[in-house]
N, C-alpha and C positions, 0 to 999 in steps of 0.2 A: 845627405838627404836622411831626415829623420823616418823612422819607419814606427808603425803604430800597429797594433793588434786590431782587427775588423771586429769591432763588438766583441763577441765572444766564440768567433767562428773557429780561431786558432790561425787565421791566417793572417801572416806578418806583411805589412804591406809598406808600400812608400806613401808619403801623404801626398804625392803629386801622383795621380793617376792620368797615363797616355788615353786620352778618349781619341778612338780611330775614324768617328763619323767623319771629322773634316778632311780625312785622306780618301774617304771612300768615293766609289762613283756618283753618290748622292751631291758630293761637294767638289773638292779639288780632283778628283779621280787619279791619283796616283798610281802608278804601275806598282805591282807587288813588290820589285825591285827599289823602286824610290822608297814606298813605305818602309819596307824592312829596314832601311838604312836609317831613316828617321827612329823606328823603334829602337834599332841597335845604340844609336847614337843617346837616346835618353836611357838605355840600358847602363851605358857606361858611365853617365852622369848620375847613378844611382836609383833612377826609376825602376821599380822590379813590378809595376801593376800597371794591368792597362784595359782597357774597357771596349767591347765591341758588341755587335748584334746580328740575329740572323738577317736582317733587313740591309745592313751594311754595305756588304759585300768586300769585307776587309780579310775573311778568313785566310784567302792566298797570302795577304802581307804579313799576317801573324804568323803563319806556317815557316815562312823563309826566315823571320826572326828567331822562331823558337830552335832552329838547326844550331845557332850559336849561341843561344840563351835559352836554354830550355826550361829554366825555373822560373821563368818569366809567370807571375800569376796572373791568369786569363781571367775575366769577367765578361760572361755572353748574356744573351737576352732574348726572347722570341715569344711571339704572340702565340700562346699556348693556352687551351680550355678543357683538353681532356689528355687521358693517358694517350691516344694515338698522335695527336700534334706533339705532346711534349717527348713522346718516343723518337718521334722523326725529326724533331727539331734538334733534340740532343745528338743524333746519329750524325746529322748536317754537320754540326761542331765538330764532333770527334773528325769524321773526314777532313772537314777543311782546315783544321789545324794539325792534322797529324799525329793526332794524341789521344787515348782511350780515358782520359780522365780532365774533368774542368773543375776548375777551384772554384768558381761561383756561376751558378748559372740563375737566371731570374726570369720573373714573367714580366713582360715589356708592356708599359704603359697602364697600368691600373687606376681605375678611376675612382672607386667607392667600395663599400662594404659588398653591395649587389655583384659589381664586376669579379672581386675576388671570389665571393659564393660560386658565381658562374664559372671560375676556373680552379676551382677546388681542388678536381679529379687529376688536374696536372700538376697542381703543388705536392698533392699526394704521392703522385707518381717520381716526381722529381725528388722529393725526400727518400723515397725508397733507394732510390738510386744512390743517394748519399749514404744510406744506411750499407748499401751493398758496396760501397766505397767507389765509386764512380764519379762522384760529385764530391767538392769540399765543402759546399755550403749553398742555399737556395734563398732567393731574393725575390725582390720587386724593383720596378722603377716606375715613377709617377711625377707629374706634374701637378698632382693633385691633393689639398690638403685633407679632404675626406678618406683618400686612400689611405694615406699616414696613418690618420686617426682609426681607421679599420684594422690597421695591423694587428691590432693586440688580441683581437680575435683569433688569429692564426699564430701560434707558436712556432709553427715551420718557417715562418718567414724571418731568416736570419740577419737580413742584411736588406738595407732601404738605400735605393739610389733617387732621390730627390732632387727636383729643381728647387734650386733657392739662390738669391743673391742679393744683393746689399739694396737694392730698386724694387726688387718684389717682381721684376719682369719675368712674365709668362705664367705665374701662378696662379693656379685655378681653384674655384671653389672657395677664396678666401684672400687675405692680406696677407704682408709679410709675417706679421705679429702670428697669426694663425699657423703657417705652415712651422715657424720659429718653435712655438709652444708645442704642436705635435712631434717635430723630430726630436726635442729637447727629450719629451715624454718617453719616445718609442727607445732611443740611446739610453736612457736610465734603465729601460727594462733589460739591458744588454744588447740590444739590436745594434749593429754595426750600422754606420751611415756614411755613405760616399756621394759627395754632392756633384750636382750638375749643374751647368749654365751659370758658374760664378761671373761670366762677364754678360749674362743677359742674352746671349745669343749674339754678341756682337755690340750691343746696345751701349755697353759700360766700356768700351775698348778705351775710350778716351780718359777714363777714372779707374783705368787698370789698378793701379796700386791702392787705391781706397777699396776696391770692389776684392782683390785679393786679402787685404789685411781684414776685411770684415769677414769671409768665410773661415781664414786660417785662426782666428782668434777665439772661434766657436769651439768650446770644450765638449760639444755634441757632435761634431764632424769630423768624422777621423781621418778621412780622405777626400780628395777634390779630384774631379776628372775635367782636364783641360785638352780641350781638340788643338793638335800642334802640326804646324804644315812645314816648318823650315827649321834647321838647324839652328838659329837665330833666336827663334819662338824658345825651342829646347832650352836654351841656355839662359835667357831672361826668365822664364818661367823656375827654372831649379833653382837658380839665384834667389828669386822672389820667395821661395818656399824655405830658402834657408836665411831669409831675413834681409835680404839687400835689393831694394827695389829699383834701385838707380836704371837698370835696362830696361825696365818697361815702357819708358819715355820712348825708345825709338820704336816701340809696337804700336804705340796708341795713336798713331796717324793713318792706320790702315782705317777703310770704310768696308764693310761687306754689306751685301744687302740680296735679295732674292730676285733673279730677273726671269722674267717671261719672256721667251723669243715670239718674234712677230708671226711665227706659222702656228700659234696657239689658236685651236678650232673651238675654243669655249665649251669643251665638254662639262665641265664643273666636277670631274672627279678629284681634281685637287683642292677645290673649296670644299668638298664632303669630308675630303683627309683629315684638312687643316681644324684640330683641335684649339687652337689658340682664334679662329674667328679672322683671321688675314688675309683671306683671300675671297674674293668675290667676282662673280661674273657680270661684265659690263660692256653693253655693245659688242657681245660676242666674243670676249677676250677675258683671260684670268688679269684682274687687278689685285696688285699687292699692298697692304697698307704696312707699309715698313713699321711703324710704330709698334705694331702689335707681333710681328713676325720675329719668332725666336731662332731663324736660320738653322732649323731642323734638318731641312730639304725631305723629309720625310713625304711631303706633296711630289716631289719628284719620280718618286717610287711607284704612282700610281699614274703618271701622265704616260699615255699611249703614244703622245707625239714627241716624247722626250726633249720637251722646249722647256722646262723650267730647270734652274742650276742656281746654286747659289756662288756667289762670286765675290 
């Protein structure tokens, strides 16, 4: 597995990053034991980089894996807007993974210059924690072109985790060419880039080889986060990142969707949470536009009836 430096952070990471969202309670809901086994299998195949979030509920899975592979590079993110929320999120991460050091901590789901300015106190706190030796690097995740464009105003943002794929599925505030231009510009400034949703949240599974080839050939993408739920997926993706796309065909038959159970009460919290505009309330029940959904599962985190799941 090829490794690269993530921008100018000094972090040496595998190009394939293990995205843990798909094993989380928001999606597959694997046990910590099952999740740790997957993480360790990937580690044995050369993957040393994983991504999680305060929201995902996968700290227990990672903690178990770190007992065997303590040098896994851990990226996490949280909805922080001031020093207090950043400190609390960072402390949850420390406790959750059983380590007093986080390699990369990011502000989650940034949208624009105004969002970043509103969260600048949190950004400053995180950067101070880096200066004190508690963090390796500071960054942000985003689906929005405007947020990537705005990042040049904030020198403390050392890494960007943007949504990008060959079809532009899920990109907000612009089209694929806009996102490409802004990411390339940020990378030229020395910002580390690791991409998310290379398969468009499942929409491009049938074109996995083409979709992965697209992100892997871009010189301004350092690494790519992939959600993996089985040993077969890990093996196929590792081979693809090493240049052999032949195993991806076995995975291309999968179909994934966001399911709403019949006991939905139509409260509308999921629709308000969905930034893709993929959920609406029709006849007292949540309805999903699968063409817009990127299968993040974030809507499930606000459902009081626990009736939403990615399957």
